C-alpha positions as CSV (number, residue, x, y, z in Angstrom):
1,M,107.8,81.1,81.3
2,T,107.6,84.7,82.5
3,L,104.9,85.9,84.8
4,A,103.5,88.2,82.1
5,L,103.3,85.3,79.7
6,R,101.6,83.1,82.3
7,A,99.1,85.9,83.0
8,M,98.5,86.4,79.2
9,T,98.0,82.7,78.7
10,R,95.4,82.5,81.6
11,L,93.6,85.7,80.4
12,A,93.6,84.7,76.7
13,V,91.0,82.0,77.3
14,W,88.5,84.3,79.0
15,P,85.5,84.5,76.7
16,D,85.1,88.3,76.9
17,L,88.8,89.0,76.0
18,A,90.5,88.8,72.6
19,E,94.0,89.6,71.5
20,T,94.2,92.9,69.7
21,R,96.9,95.3,68.6
22,P,97.9,97.7,71.4
23,S,97.1,101.3,70.5
24,C,100.5,102.4,71.9
25,G,102.2,100.0,69.5
26,T,104.2,98.3,72.2
27,G,103.8,94.6,73.3
28,R,100.6,92.6,73.2
29,A,97.1,93.6,74.2
30,L,93.8,92.1,75.2
31,G,90.5,93.9,74.6
32,A,86.8,93.5,75.2
33,A,84.1,94.3,72.7
34,R,84.4,98.1,73.0
35,S,87.9,98.9,74.3
36,E,91.4,97.8,75.1
37,I,91.7,96.3,78.6
38,L,95.3,95.2,79.0
39,H,98.7,95.9,77.4
40,F,101.6,93.6,78.2
41,H,104.7,95.7,77.7
42,S,107.4,93.5,79.2
43,D,108.0,90.3,81.0
44,H,106.9,92.1,84.2
45,D,104.8,95.2,83.4
46,V,101.1,95.2,82.4
47,D,98.9,98.3,81.9
48,L,95.3,97.8,82.8
49,H,92.5,100.1,81.7
50,L,90.2,100.8,84.7
51,T,87.4,103.3,84.8
52,G,87.7,106.5,86.8
53,R,85.0,105.2,89.1
54,A,86.9,101.9,89.8
55,I,90.1,103.8,90.4
56,R,88.3,106.1,92.9
57,R,86.5,103.2,94.6
58,Y,89.7,101.1,95.1
59,A,92.2,104.0,95.3
60,D,93.4,103.2,98.9
61,H,93.9,99.5,98.0
62,L,95.6,100.3,94.7
63,K,98.0,102.8,96.4
64,N,98.9,100.3,99.1
65,A,99.5,97.4,96.7
66,T,103.3,97.2,96.1
67,A,102.7,95.8,92.6
68,V,100.5,98.7,91.5
69,R,101.9,101.9,89.9
70,M,99.4,104.7,89.3
71,V,99.9,107.8,87.1
72,P,97.8,110.8,88.3
73,G,95.0,111.5,85.8
74,S,95.4,108.2,84.0
75,R,92.6,105.5,83.8
76,W,95.4,103.0,83.3
77,V,97.2,101.4,86.2
78,T,100.5,99.5,85.8
79,I,100.8,96.1,87.5
80,H,104.4,95.0,88.1
81,L,104.5,91.2,88.1
82,E,107.1,89.9,90.5
83,V,105.4,87.0,92.3
84,D,102.5,84.6,91.6
85,S,100.2,86.6,93.8
86,D,100.7,89.6,91.5
87,I,99.0,87.5,88.8
88,D,96.1,86.9,91.1
89,L,95.8,90.7,91.8
90,L,95.9,91.3,88.0
91,L,93.1,88.7,87.4
92,T,91.0,90.3,90.0
93,L,91.4,93.8,88.6
94,V,90.8,92.5,85.0
95,S,87.5,91.2,86.3
96,V,86.6,94.6,87.7
97,A,87.6,96.3,84.5
98,L,85.6,93.8,82.3
99,Q,82.5,94.2,84.5
100,A,82.6,98.0,84.0
101,H,83.5,97.8,80.3
102,L,80.8,95.2,79.4
103,D,78.0,96.3,81.7
104,G,77.8,99.8,80.2
105,Q,79.3,101.5,83.2
106,L,81.5,103.6,81.0
107,T,80.6,107.3,81.3
108,G,82.1,110.7,80.6
109,D,85.9,110.6,80.4
110,D,85.8,106.8,80.4
111,L,84.5,106.8,76.8
112,L,87.4,109.0,75.6
113,P,90.5,107.1,74.3
114,T,93.5,107.5,76.5
115,A,97.1,106.5,76.2
116,C,98.3,103.7,78.4
117,N,101.1,104.4,81.0
118,D,103.9,103.1,78.7
119,R,105.1,106.4,77.5
């Protein structure tokens, strides 16, 4: 079983997530009530929709994480899954994303639809 499939299996049972069609048309996606949260694009790459606030708050940590790829100006970050601890990082960041998406913390640009990083 690939790391992406293991992560998808673990996240699919979270009560606030449901499988949905990815807006980019590639891979599989999980979303919350109001927006897409994750796109699984390959056996190793997952795009995660964070808010601008979360990206700014955790920018130093995200930039220093070897598994994280950031695209300037994007509210999506790409997690490259190579080892089990990358799944743990992904689960932590999904929790941060869900909290923002479900607690009404979306403001301004966070409410506008954006393309994931798989372009």
